[in-house]
mmCIF file of the N, C-alpha and C atoms, coordinates in Angstrom:
data_MODEL
# 
_entry.id   MODEL 
# 
loop_
_atom_site.group_PDB 
_atom_site.id 
_atom_site.type_symbol 
_atom_site.label_atom_id 
_atom_site.label_alt_id 
_atom_site.label_comp_id 
_atom_site.label_asym_id 
_atom_site.label_entity_id 
_atom_site.label_seq_id 
_atom_site.pdbx_PDB_ins_code 
_atom_site.Cartn_x 
_atom_site.Cartn_y 
_atom_site.Cartn_z 
_atom_site.occupancy 
_atom_site.B_iso_or_equiv 
_atom_site.pdbx_formal_charge 
_atom_site.auth_seq_id 
_atom_site.auth_comp_id 
_atom_site.auth_asym_id 
_atom_site.auth_atom_id 
_atom_site.pdbx_PDB_model_num 
ATOM 1   N N  . UNK A 1 1  ? 0.839  -1.181 0.000  1.00 0.00 ? 1  UNK A N  1 
ATOM 2   C CA . UNK A 1 1  ? 0.000  0.000  0.000  1.00 0.00 ? 1  UNK A CA 1 
ATOM 3   C C  . UNK A 1 1  ? 0.885  1.246  0.000  1.00 0.00 ? 1  UNK A C  1 
ATOM 4   N N  . UNK A 1 2  ? 0.533  2.197  -0.824 1.00 0.00 ? 2  UNK A N  1 
ATOM 5   C CA . UNK A 1 2  ? 1.298  3.436  -0.913 1.00 0.00 ? 2  UNK A CA 1 
ATOM 6   C C  . UNK A 1 2  ? 1.097  4.279  0.342  1.00 0.00 ? 2  UNK A C  1 
ATOM 7   N N  . UNK A 1 3  ? 2.155  4.977  0.732  1.00 0.00 ? 3  UNK A N  1 
ATOM 8   C CA . UNK A 1 3  ? 2.078  5.869  1.891  1.00 0.00 ? 3  UNK A CA 1 
ATOM 9   C C  . UNK A 1 3  ? 1.766  7.278  1.412  1.00 0.00 ? 3  UNK A C  1 
ATOM 10  N N  . UNK A 1 4  ? 1.078  8.007  2.238  1.00 0.00 ? 4  UNK A N  1 
ATOM 11  C CA . UNK A 1 4  ? 0.772  9.399  1.929  1.00 0.00 ? 4  UNK A CA 1 
ATOM 12  C C  . UNK A 1 4  ? 1.836  10.293 2.551  1.00 0.00 ? 4  UNK A C  1 
ATOM 13  N N  . UNK A 1 5  ? 2.061  11.432 1.918  1.00 0.00 ? 5  UNK A N  1 
ATOM 14  C CA . UNK A 1 5  ? 2.989  12.404 2.477  1.00 0.00 ? 5  UNK A CA 1 
ATOM 15  C C  . UNK A 1 5  ? 2.185  13.428 3.269  1.00 0.00 ? 5  UNK A C  1 
ATOM 16  N N  . UNK A 1 6  ? 2.594  13.669 4.495  1.00 0.00 ? 6  UNK A N  1 
ATOM 17  C CA . UNK A 1 6  ? 1.947  14.645 5.368  1.00 0.00 ? 6  UNK A CA 1 
ATOM 18  C C  . UNK A 1 6  ? 2.842  15.870 5.429  1.00 0.00 ? 6  UNK A C  1 
ATOM 19  N N  . UNK A 1 7  ? 2.265  17.046 5.187  1.00 0.00 ? 7  UNK A N  1 
ATOM 20  C CA . UNK A 1 7  ? 3.020  18.298 5.219  1.00 0.00 ? 7  UNK A CA 1 
ATOM 21  C C  . UNK A 1 7  ? 2.396  19.178 6.285  1.00 0.00 ? 7  UNK A C  1 
ATOM 22  N N  . UNK A 1 8  ? 3.214  19.646 7.222  1.00 0.00 ? 8  UNK A N  1 
ATOM 23  C CA . UNK A 1 8  ? 2.717  20.503 8.300  1.00 0.00 ? 8  UNK A CA 1 
ATOM 24  C C  . UNK A 1 8  ? 3.691  21.661 8.494  1.00 0.00 ? 8  UNK A C  1 
ATOM 25  N N  . UNK A 1 9  ? 3.120  22.809 8.855  1.00 0.00 ? 9  UNK A N  1 
ATOM 26  C CA . UNK A 1 9  ? 3.948  23.983 9.116  1.00 0.00 ? 9  UNK A CA 1 
ATOM 27  C C  . UNK A 1 9  ? 3.585  24.550 10.474 1.00 0.00 ? 9  UNK A C  1 
ATOM 28  N N  . UNK A 1 10 ? 4.582  24.735 11.318 1.00 0.00 ? 10 UNK A N  1 
ATOM 29  C CA . UNK A 1 10 ? 4.417  25.359 12.631 1.00 0.00 ? 10 UNK A CA 1 
ATOM 30  C C  . UNK A 1 10 ? 4.916  26.795 12.506 1.00 0.00 ? 10 UNK A C  1 
ATOM 31  N N  . UNK A 1 11 ? 3.968  27.740 12.379 1.00 0.00 ? 11 UNK A N  1 
ATOM 32  C CA . UNK A 1 11 ? 4.347  29.142 12.163 1.00 0.00 ? 11 UNK A CA 1 
ATOM 33  C C  . UNK A 1 11 ? 5.119  29.704 13.353 1.00 0.00 ? 11 UNK A C  1 
ATOM 34  N N  . UNK A 1 12 ? 4.681  29.382 14.571 1.00 0.00 ? 12 UNK A N  1 
ATOM 35  C CA . UNK A 1 12 ? 5.361  29.906 15.766 1.00 0.00 ? 12 UNK A CA 1 
ATOM 36  C C  . UNK A 1 12 ? 6.809  29.427 15.841 1.00 0.00 ? 12 UNK A C  1 
ATOM 37  N N  . UNK A 1 13 ? 7.040  28.170 15.544 1.00 0.00 ? 13 UNK A N  1 
ATOM 38  C CA . UNK A 1 13 ? 8.399  27.630 15.568 1.00 0.00 ? 13 UNK A CA 1 
ATOM 39  C C  . UNK A 1 13 ? 9.132  27.805 14.252 1.00 0.00 ? 13 UNK A C  1 
ATOM 40  N N  . UNK A 1 14 ? 8.391  28.212 13.190 1.00 0.00 ? 14 UNK A N  1 
ATOM 41  C CA . UNK A 1 14 ? 8.920  28.384 11.838 1.00 0.00 ? 14 UNK A CA 1 
ATOM 42  C C  . UNK A 1 14 ? 9.600  27.108 11.342 1.00 0.00 ? 14 UNK A C  1 
ATOM 43  N N  . UNK A 1 15 ? 8.840  25.994 11.433 1.00 0.00 ? 15 UNK A N  1 
ATOM 44  C CA . UNK A 1 15 ? 9.352  24.683 11.026 1.00 0.00 ? 15 UNK A CA 1 
ATOM 45  C C  . UNK A 1 15 ? 8.389  24.058 10.022 1.00 0.00 ? 15 UNK A C  1 
ATOM 46  N N  . UNK A 1 16 ? 8.918  23.641 8.871  1.00 0.00 ? 16 UNK A N  1 
ATOM 47  C CA . UNK A 1 16 ? 8.148  22.872 7.902  1.00 0.00 ? 16 UNK A CA 1 
ATOM 48  C C  . UNK A 1 16 ? 8.518  21.414 8.105  1.00 0.00 ? 16 UNK A C  1 
ATOM 49  N N  . UNK A 1 17 ? 7.493  20.568 8.190  1.00 0.00 ? 17 UNK A N  1 
ATOM 50  C CA . UNK A 1 17 ? 7.724  19.150 8.434  1.00 0.00 ? 17 UNK A CA 1 
ATOM 51  C C  . UNK A 1 17 ? 7.025  18.329 7.357  1.00 0.00 ? 17 UNK A C  1 
ATOM 52  N N  . UNK A 1 18 ? 7.761  17.424 6.736  1.00 0.00 ? 18 UNK A N  1 
ATOM 53  C CA . UNK A 1 18 ? 7.207  16.509 5.740  1.00 0.00 ? 18 UNK A CA 1 
ATOM 54  C C  . UNK A 1 18 ? 7.408  15.094 6.270  1.00 0.00 ? 18 UNK A C  1 
ATOM 55  N N  . UNK A 1 19 ? 6.312  14.357 6.398  1.00 0.00 ? 19 UNK A N  1 
ATOM 56  C CA . UNK A 1 19 ? 6.392  12.980 6.877  1.00 0.00 ? 19 UNK A CA 1 
ATOM 57  C C  . UNK A 1 19 ? 5.893  12.044 5.793  1.00 0.00 ? 19 UNK A C  1 
ATOM 58  N N  . UNK A 1 20 ? 6.607  10.961 5.588  1.00 0.00 ? 20 UNK A N  1 
ATOM 59  C CA . UNK A 1 20 ? 6.194  9.936  4.642  1.00 0.00 ? 20 UNK A CA 1 
ATOM 60  C C  . UNK A 1 20 ? 5.459  8.884  5.468  1.00 0.00 ? 20 UNK A C  1 
ATOM 61  N N  . UNK A 1 21 ? 4.172  8.783  5.240  1.00 0.00 ? 21 UNK A N  1 
ATOM 62  C CA . UNK A 1 21 ? 3.343  7.922  6.079  1.00 0.00 ? 21 UNK A CA 1 
ATOM 63  C C  . UNK A 1 21 ? 3.014  8.647  7.374  1.00 0.00 ? 21 UNK A C  1 
ATOM 64  N N  . UNK A 1 22 ? 2.490  7.909  8.339  1.00 0.00 ? 22 UNK A N  1 
ATOM 65  C CA . UNK A 1 22 ? 2.144  8.498  9.627  1.00 0.00 ? 22 UNK A CA 1 
ATOM 66  C C  . UNK A 1 22 ? 3.416  8.875  10.375 1.00 0.00 ? 22 UNK A C  1 
ATOM 67  N N  . UNK A 1 23 ? 3.417  10.029 11.053 1.00 0.00 ? 23 UNK A N  1 
ATOM 68  C CA . UNK A 1 23 ? 4.599  10.418 11.820 1.00 0.00 ? 23 UNK A CA 1 
ATOM 69  C C  . UNK A 1 23 ? 4.930  9.348  12.873 1.00 0.00 ? 23 UNK A C  1 
ATOM 70  N N  . UNK A 1 24 ? 6.218  9.089  13.065 1.00 0.00 ? 24 UNK A N  1 
ATOM 71  C CA . UNK A 1 24 ? 6.652  8.119  14.065 1.00 0.00 ? 24 UNK A CA 1 
ATOM 72  C C  . UNK A 1 24 ? 8.026  8.498  14.579 1.00 0.00 ? 24 UNK A C  1 
ATOM 73  N N  . UNK A 1 25 ? 8.469  7.781  15.607 1.00 0.00 ? 25 UNK A N  1 
ATOM 74  C CA . UNK A 1 25 ? 9.792  8.044  16.167 1.00 0.00 ? 25 UNK A CA 1 
ATOM 75  C C  . UNK A 1 25 ? 10.845 7.866  15.090 1.00 0.00 ? 25 UNK A C  1 
ATOM 76  N N  . UNK A 1 26 ? 11.816 8.761  15.115 1.00 0.00 ? 26 UNK A N  1 
ATOM 77  C CA . UNK A 1 26 ? 12.856 8.721  14.093 1.00 0.00 ? 26 UNK A CA 1 
ATOM 78  C C  . UNK A 1 26 ? 14.138 9.335  14.625 1.00 0.00 ? 26 UNK A C  1 
ATOM 79  N N  . UNK A 1 27 ? 15.203 9.080  13.907 1.00 0.00 ? 27 UNK A N  1 
ATOM 80  C CA . UNK A 1 27 ? 16.505 9.688  14.182 1.00 0.00 ? 27 UNK A CA 1 
ATOM 81  C C  . UNK A 1 27 ? 16.711 10.760 13.125 1.00 0.00 ? 27 UNK A C  1 
ATOM 82  N N  . UNK A 1 28 ? 17.031 11.972 13.557 1.00 0.00 ? 28 UNK A N  1 
ATOM 83  C CA . UNK A 1 28 ? 17.239 13.080 12.618 1.00 0.00 ? 28 UNK A CA 1 
ATOM 84  C C  . UNK A 1 28 ? 18.720 13.294 12.371 1.00 0.00 ? 28 UNK A C  1 
ATOM 85  N N  . UNK A 1 29 ? 19.027 13.644 11.140 1.00 0.00 ? 29 UNK A N  1 
ATOM 86  C CA . UNK A 1 29 ? 20.409 13.964 10.771 1.00 0.00 ? 29 UNK A CA 1 
ATOM 87  C C  . UNK A 1 29 ? 20.395 15.258 9.978  1.00 0.00 ? 29 UNK A C  1 
ATOM 88  N N  . UNK A 1 30 ? 21.153 16.244 10.436 1.00 0.00 ? 30 UNK A N  1 
ATOM 89  C CA . UNK A 1 30 ? 21.236 17.516 9.725  1.00 0.00 ? 30 UNK A CA 1 
ATOM 90  C C  . UNK A 1 30 ? 22.128 17.324 8.507  1.00 0.00 ? 30 UNK A C  1 
ATOM 91  N N  . UNK A 1 31 ? 21.568 17.609 7.332  1.00 0.00 ? 31 UNK A N  1 
ATOM 92  C CA . UNK A 1 31 ? 22.341 17.426 6.101  1.00 0.00 ? 31 UNK A CA 1 
ATOM 93  C C  . UNK A 1 31 ? 22.828 18.743 5.527  1.00 0.00 ? 31 UNK A C  1 
ATOM 94  N N  . UNK A 1 32 ? 22.307 19.835 6.045  1.00 0.00 ? 32 UNK A N  1 
ATOM 95  C CA . UNK A 1 32 ? 22.731 21.186 5.676  1.00 0.00 ? 32 UNK A CA 1 
ATOM 96  C C  . UNK A 1 32 ? 22.171 22.088 6.760  1.00 0.00 ? 32 UNK A C  1 
ATOM 97  N N  . UNK A 1 33 ? 22.606 23.331 6.819  1.00 0.00 ? 33 UNK A N  1 
ATOM 98  C CA . UNK A 1 33 ? 22.097 24.238 7.848  1.00 0.00 ? 33 UNK A CA 1 
ATOM 99  C C  . UNK A 1 33 ? 20.571 24.235 7.852  1.00 0.00 ? 33 UNK A C  1 
ATOM 100 N N  . UNK A 1 34 ? 19.979 23.847 8.975  1.00 0.00 ? 34 UNK A N  1 
ATOM 101 C CA . UNK A 1 34 ? 18.524 23.856 9.195  1.00 0.00 ? 34 UNK A CA 1 
ATOM 102 C C  . UNK A 1 34 ? 17.747 22.822 8.387  1.00 0.00 ? 34 UNK A C  1 
ATOM 103 N N  . UNK A 1 35 ? 18.391 21.946 7.654  1.00 0.00 ? 35 UNK A N  1 
ATOM 104 C CA . UNK A 1 35 ? 17.720 20.918 6.856  1.00 0.00 ? 35 UNK A CA 1 
ATOM 105 C C  . UNK A 1 35 ? 18.037 19.535 7.434  1.00 0.00 ? 35 UNK A C  1 
ATOM 106 N N  . UNK A 1 36 ? 16.973 18.820 7.811  1.00 0.00 ? 36 UNK A N  1 
ATOM 107 C CA . UNK A 1 36 ? 17.123 17.530 8.476  1.00 0.00 ? 36 UNK A CA 1 
ATOM 108 C C  . UNK A 1 36 ? 16.402 16.428 7.704  1.00 0.00 ? 36 UNK A C  1 
ATOM 109 N N  . UNK A 1 37 ? 16.986 15.245 7.697  1.00 0.00 ? 37 UNK A N  1 
ATOM 110 C CA . UNK A 1 37 ? 16.336 14.041 7.184  1.00 0.00 ? 37 UNK A CA 1 
ATOM 111 C C  . UNK A 1 37 ? 16.077 13.158 8.388  1.00 0.00 ? 37 UNK A C  1 
ATOM 112 N N  . UNK A 1 38 ? 14.864 12.570 8.440  1.00 0.00 ? 38 UNK A N  1 
ATOM 113 C CA . UNK A 1 38 ? 14.515 11.674 9.549  1.00 0.00 ? 38 UNK A CA 1 
ATOM 114 C C  . UNK A 1 38 ? 14.500 10.231 9.050  1.00 0.00 ? 38 UNK A C  1 
ATOM 115 N N  . UNK A 1 39 ? 15.149 9.353  9.828  1.00 0.00 ? 39 UNK A N  1 
ATOM 116 C CA . UNK A 1 39 ? 15.262 7.944  9.482  1.00 0.00 ? 39 UNK A CA 1 
ATOM 117 C C  . UNK A 1 39 ? 14.563 7.079  10.519 1.00 0.00 ? 39 UNK A C  1 
ATOM 118 N N  . UNK A 1 40 ? 13.949 5.987  10.066 1.00 0.00 ? 40 UNK A N  1 
ATOM 119 C CA . UNK A 1 40 ? 13.412 4.985  10.980 1.00 0.00 ? 40 UNK A CA 1 
ATOM 120 C C  . UNK A 1 40 ? 14.614 4.320  11.645 1.00 0.00 ? 40 UNK A C  1 
ATOM 121 N N  . UNK A 1 41 ? 14.665 4.277  12.994 1.00 0.00 ? 41 UNK A N  1 
ATOM 122 C CA . UNK A 1 41 ? 15.838 3.715  13.664 1.00 0.00 ? 41 UNK A CA 1 
ATOM 123 C C  . UNK A 1 41 ? 16.011 2.211  13.450 1.00 0.00 ? 41 UNK A C  1 
ATOM 124 N N  . UNK A 1 42 ? 14.956 1.517  13.064 1.00 0.00 ? 42 UNK A N  1 
ATOM 125 C CA . UNK A 1 42 ? 15.033 0.066  12.855 1.00 0.00 ? 42 UNK A CA 1 
ATOM 126 C C  . UNK A 1 42 ? 15.408 -0.265 11.422 1.00 0.00 ? 42 UNK A C  1 
ATOM 127 N N  . UNK A 1 43 ? 14.700 0.328  10.458 1.00 0.00 ? 43 UNK A N  1 
ATOM 128 C CA . UNK A 1 43 ? 14.916 -0.022 9.051  1.00 0.00 ? 43 UNK A CA 1 
ATOM 129 C C  . UNK A 1 43 ? 15.950 0.850  8.356  1.00 0.00 ? 43 UNK A C  1 
ATOM 130 N N  . UNK A 1 44 ? 16.185 2.051  8.893  1.00 0.00 ? 44 UNK A N  1 
ATOM 131 C CA . UNK A 1 44 ? 17.101 2.990  8.254  1.00 0.00 ? 44 UNK A CA 1 
ATOM 132 C C  . UNK A 1 44 ? 16.480 3.731  7.083  1.00 0.00 ? 44 UNK A C  1 
ATOM 133 N N  . UNK A 1 45 ? 15.187 3.491  6.807  1.00 0.00 ? 45 UNK A N  1 
ATOM 134 C CA . UNK A 1 45 ? 14.513 4.156  5.697  1.00 0.00 ? 45 UNK A CA 1 
ATOM 135 C C  . UNK A 1 45 ? 14.151 5.594  6.070  1.00 0.00 ? 45 UNK A C  1 
ATOM 136 N N  . UNK A 1 46 ? 14.156 6.463  5.073  1.00 0.00 ? 46 UNK A N  1 
ATOM 137 C CA . UNK A 1 46 ? 13.763 7.854  5.276  1.00 0.00 ? 46 UNK A CA 1 
ATOM 138 C C  . UNK A 1 46 ? 12.265 7.904  5.564  1.00 0.00 ? 46 UNK A C  1 
ATOM 139 N N  . UNK A 1 47 ? 11.902 8.602  6.651  1.00 0.00 ? 47 UNK A N  1 
ATOM 140 C CA . UNK A 1 47 ? 10.487 8.735  7.018  1.00 0.00 ? 47 UNK A CA 1 
ATOM 141 C C  . UNK A 1 47 ? 10.029 10.191 6.992  1.00 0.00 ? 47 UNK A C  1 
ATOM 142 N N  . UNK A 1 48 ? 10.949 11.121 6.725  1.00 0.00 ? 48 UNK A N  1 
ATOM 143 C CA . UNK A 1 48 ? 10.528 12.512 6.647  1.00 0.00 ? 48 UNK A CA 1 
ATOM 144 C C  . UNK A 1 48 ? 11.680 13.488 6.558  1.00 0.00 ? 48 UNK A C  1 
ATOM 145 N N  . UNK A 1 49 ? 11.283 14.748 6.473  1.00 0.00 ? 49 UNK A N  1 
ATOM 146 C CA . UNK A 1 49 ? 12.224 15.848 6.362  1.00 0.00 ? 49 UNK A CA 1 
ATOM 147 C C  . UNK A 1 49 ? 11.721 16.993 7.220  1.00 0.00 ? 49 UNK A C  1 
ATOM 148 N N  . UNK A 1 50 ? 12.614 17.788 7.756  1.00 0.00 ? 50 UNK A N  1 
ATOM 149 C CA . UNK A 1 50 ? 12.241 18.991 8.499  1.00 0.00 ? 50 UNK A CA 1 
ATOM 150 C C  . UNK A 1 50 ? 13.137 20.133 8.050  1.00 0.00 ? 50 UNK A C  1 
ATOM 151 N N  . UNK A 1 51 ? 12.525 21.318 7.953  1.00 0.00 ? 51 UNK A N  1 
ATOM 152 C CA . UNK A 1 51 ? 13.274 22.522 7.608  1.00 0.00 ? 51 UNK A CA 1 
ATOM 153 C C  . UNK A 1 51 ? 13.016 23.540 8.703  1.00 0.00 ? 51 UNK A C  1 
ATOM 154 N N  . UNK A 1 52 ? 14.068 23.882 9.445  1.00 0.00 ? 52 UNK A N  1 
ATOM 155 C CA . UNK A 1 52 ? 13.974 24.908 10.474 1.00 0.00 ? 52 UNK A CA 1 
ATOM 156 C C  . UNK A 1 52 ? 14.141 26.277 9.815  1.00 0.00 ? 52 UNK A C  1 
ATOM 157 N N  . UNK A 1 53 ? 13.604 27.297 10.462 1.00 0.00 ? 53 UNK A N  1 
ATOM 158 C CA . UNK A 1 53 ? 13.702 28.671 9.934  1.00 0.00 ? 53 UNK A CA 1 
ATOM 159 C C  . UNK A 1 53 ? 13.198 28.738 8.491  1.00 0.00 ? 53 UNK A C  1 
ATOM 160 N N  . UNK A 1 54 ? 12.075 28.081 8.252  1.00 0.00 ? 54 UNK A N  1 
ATOM 161 C CA . UNK A 1 54 ? 11.527 27.958 6.904  1.00 0.00 ? 54 UNK A CA 1 
ATOM 162 C C  . UNK A 1 54 ? 11.301 29.309 6.233  1.00 0.00 ? 54 UNK A C  1 
ATOM 163 N N  . UNK A 1 55 ? 10.680 30.250 6.937  1.00 0.00 ? 55 UNK A N  1 
ATOM 164 C CA . UNK A 1 55 ? 10.408 31.558 6.322  1.00 0.00 ? 55 UNK A CA 1 
ATOM 165 C C  . UNK A 1 55 ? 11.695 32.302 5.982  1.00 0.00 ? 55 UNK A C  1 
ATOM 166 N N  . UNK A 1 56 ? 12.723 32.115 6.788  1.00 0.00 ? 56 UNK A N  1 
ATOM 167 C CA . UNK A 1 56 ? 13.999 32.774 6.480  1.00 0.00 ? 56 UNK A CA 1 
ATOM 168 C C  . UNK A 1 56 ? 14.582 32.224 5.179  1.00 0.00 ? 56 UNK A C  1 
ATOM 169 N N  . UNK A 1 57 ? 14.502 30.919 5.004  1.00 0.00 ? 57 UNK A N  1 
ATOM 170 C CA . UNK A 1 57 ? 15.064 30.303 3.800  1.00 0.00 ? 57 UNK A CA 1 
ATOM 171 C C  . UNK A 1 57 ? 14.221 30.582 2.564  1.00 0.00 ? 57 UNK A C  1 
ATOM 172 N N  . UNK A 1 58 ? 12.895 30.669 2.733  1.00 0.00 ? 58 UNK A N  1 
ATOM 173 C CA . UNK A 1 58 ? 12.006 30.756 1.576  1.00 0.00 ? 58 UNK A CA 1 
ATOM 174 C C  . UNK A 1 58 ? 11.069 31.954 1.653  1.00 0.00 ? 58 UNK A C  1 
ATOM 175 N N  . UNK A 1 59 ? 11.569 33.074 2.134  1.00 0.00 ? 59 UNK A N  1 
ATOM 176 C CA . UNK A 1 59 ? 10.731 34.276 2.252  1.00 0.00 ? 59 UNK A CA 1 
ATOM 177 C C  . UNK A 1 59 ? 10.310 34.811 0.891  1.00 0.00 ? 59 UNK A C  1 
ATOM 178 N N  . UNK A 1 60 ? 11.059 34.507 -0.122 1.00 0.00 ? 60 UNK A N  1 
ATOM 179 C CA . UNK A 1 60 ? 10.772 34.948 -1.481 1.00 0.00 ? 60 UNK A CA 1 
ATOM 180 C C  . UNK A 1 60 ? 10.637 33.696 -2.350 1.00 0.00 ? 60 UNK A C  1 
ATOM 181 N N  . UNK A 1 61 ? 9.608  33.618 -3.147 1.00 0.00 ? 61 UNK A N  1 
ATOM 182 C CA . UNK A 1 61 ? 9.400  32.427 -3.968 1.00 0.00 ? 61 UNK A CA 1 
ATOM 183 C C  . UNK A 1 61 ? 10.530 32.176 -4.953 1.00 0.00 ? 61 UNK A C  1 
ATOM 184 N N  . UNK A 1 62 ? 11.385 33.173 -5.154 1.00 0.00 ? 62 UNK A N  1 
ATOM 185 C CA . UNK A 1 62 ? 12.525 32.995 -6.047 1.00 0.00 ? 62 UNK A CA 1 
ATOM 186 C C  . UNK A 1 62 ? 13.675 32.270 -5.338 1.00 0.00 ? 62 UNK A C  1 
ATOM 187 N N  . UNK A 1 63 ? 13.603 32.219 -3.986 1.00 0.00 ? 63 UNK A N  1 
ATOM 188 C CA . UNK A 1 63 ? 14.658 31.553 -3.221 1.00 0.00 ? 63 UNK A CA 1 
ATOM 189 C C  . UNK A 1 63 ? 14.639 30.058 -3.500 1.00 0.00 ? 63 UNK A C  1 
ATOM 190 N N  . UNK A 1 64 ? 15.811 29.489 -3.695 1.00 0.00 ? 64 UNK A N  1 
ATOM 191 C CA . UNK A 1 64 ? 15.947 28.057 -3.934 1.00 0.00 ? 64 UNK A CA 1 
ATOM 192 C C  . UNK A 1 64 ? 17.040 27.533 -3.030 1.00 0.00 ? 64 UNK A C  1 
ATOM 193 N N  . UNK A 1 65 ? 16.797 26.396 -2.425 1.00 0.00 ? 65 UNK A N  1 
ATOM 194 C CA . UNK A 1 65 ? 17.805 25.735 -1.601 1.00 0.00 ? 65 UNK A CA 1 
ATOM 195 C C  . UNK A 1 65 ? 17.880 24.299 -2.073 1.00 0.00 ? 65 UNK A C  1 
ATOM 196 N N  . UNK A 1 66 ? 19.030 23.867 -2.508 1.00 0.00 ? 66 UNK A N  1 
ATOM 197 C CA . UNK A 1 66 ? 19.205 22.496 -2.962 1.00 0.00 ? 66 UNK A CA 1 
ATOM 198 C C  . UNK A 1 66 ? 19.868 21.683 -1.867 1.00 0.00 ? 66 UNK A C  1 
ATOM 199 N N  . UNK A 1 67 ? 19.340 20.474 -1.673 1.00 0.00 ? 67 UNK A N  1 
ATOM 200 C CA . UNK A 1 67 ? 19.931 19.569 -0.689 1.00 0.00 ? 67 UNK A CA 1 
ATOM 201 C C  . UNK A 1 67 ? 20.237 18.241 -1.375 1.00 0.00 ? 67 UNK A C  1 
ATOM 202 N N  . UNK A 1 68 ? 21.283 17.557 -0.938 1.00 0.00 ? 68 UNK A N  1 
ATOM 203 C CA . UNK A 1 68 ? 21.739 16.344 -1.633 1.00 0.00 ? 68 UNK A CA 1 
ATOM 204 C C  . UNK A 1 68 ? 20.914 15.113 -1.278 1.00 0.00 ? 68 UNK A C  1 
ATOM 205 N N  . UNK A 1 69 ? 19.746 14.991 -1.897 1.00 0.00 ? 69 UNK A N  1 
ATOM 206 C CA . UNK A 1 69 ? 18.884 13.842 -1.626 1.00 0.00 ? 69 UNK A CA 1 
ATOM 207 C C  . UNK A 1 69 ? 18.505 13.197 -2.948 1.00 0.00 ? 69 UNK A C  1 
ATOM 208 N N  . UNK A 1 70 ? 18.616 11.882 -3.008 1.00 0.00 ? 70 UNK A N  1 
ATOM 209 C CA . UNK A 1 70 ? 18.151 11.125 -4.164 1.00 0.00 ? 70 UNK A CA 1 
ATOM 210 C C  . UNK A 1 70 ? 17.033 10.220 -3.675 1.00 0.00 ? 70 UNK A C  1 
ATOM 211 N N  . UNK A 1 71 ? 16.009 10.080 -4.455 1.00 0.00 ? 71 UNK A N  1 
ATOM 212 C CA . UNK A 1 71 ? 14.908 9.215  -4.042 1.00 0.00 ? 71 UNK A CA 1 
ATOM 213 C C  . UNK A 1 71 ? 13.985 8.953  -5.206 1.00 0.00 ? 71 UNK A C  1 
ATOM 214 N N  . UNK A 1 72 ? 13.019 8.108  -4.949 1.00 0.00 ? 72 UNK A N  1 
ATOM 215 C CA . UNK A 1 72 ? 12.015 7.855  -5.974 1.00 0.00 ? 72 UNK A CA 1 
ATOM 216 C C  . UNK A 1 72 ? 10.652 8.081  -5.350 1.00 0.00 ? 72 UNK A C  1 
ATOM 217 N N  . UNK A 1 73 ? 9.791  8.718  -6.101 1.00 0.00 ? 73 UNK A N  1 
ATOM 218 C CA . UNK A 1 73 ? 8.455  9.033  -5.642 1.00 0.00 ? 73 UNK A CA 1 
ATOM 219 C C  . UNK A 1 73 ? 7.467  8.556  -6.680 1.00 0.00 ? 73 UNK A C  1 
ATOM 220 N N  . UNK A 1 74 ? 6.281  8.281  -6.222 1.00 0.00 ? 74 UNK A N  1 
ATOM 221 C CA . UNK A 1 74 ? 5.230  7.791  -7.095 1.00 0.00 ? 74 UNK A CA 1 
ATOM 222 C C  . UNK A 1 74 ? 3.918  8.421  -6.649 1.00 0.00 ? 74 UNK A C  1 
ATOM 223 N N  . UNK A 1 75 ? 3.143  8.910  -7.593 1.00 0.00 ? 75 UNK A N  1 
ATOM 224 C CA . UNK A 1 75 ? 1.843  9.483  -7.272 1.00 0.00 ? 75 UNK A CA 1 
ATOM 225 C C  . UNK A 1 75 ? 0.792  8.399  -7.524 1.00 0.00 ? 75 UNK A C  1 
ATOM 226 N N  . UNK A 1 76 ? -0.011 8.145  -6.511 1.00 0.00 ? 76 UNK A N  1 
ATOM 227 C CA . UNK A 1 76 ? -1.039 7.112  -6.636 1.00 0.00 ? 76 UNK A CA 1 
ATOM 228 C C  . UNK A 1 76 ? -2.405 7.728  -6.423 1.00 0.00 ? 76 UNK A C  1 
ATOM 229 N N  . UNK A 1 77 ? -3.410 7.171  -7.048 1.00 0.00 ? 77 UNK A N  1 
ATOM 230 C CA . UNK A 1 77 ? -4.779 7.654  -6.851 1.00 0.00 ? 77 UNK A CA 1 
ATOM 231 C C  . UNK A 1 77 ? -5.259 7.203  -5.484 1.00 0.00 ? 77 UNK A C  1 
ATOM 232 N N  . UNK A 1 78 ? -5.976 8.092  -4.799 1.00 0.00 ? 78 UNK A N  1 
ATOM 233 C CA . UNK A 1 78 ? -6.478 7.723  -3.473 1.00 0.00 ? 78 UNK A CA 1 
ATOM 234 C C  . UNK A 1 78 ? -7.892 7.202  -3.558 1.00 0.00 ? 78 UNK A C  1 
# 
């Protein structure tokens, strides 16, 4: 069964959170300033991403931040 991506933004904390499937316990690793990848501690699979200081990084829609992530995604009908 395909997992859904959950996107949440905490304006007070200025954190954007992307979870693959339901949020769960994970180990976070900072891969660039304020950019984190979350891993399942048992399987080692990526379960989400977090961006701290989101508005600072993306205050202008022209702003782009590239992070070194490779993956495969699939869009499925719900």
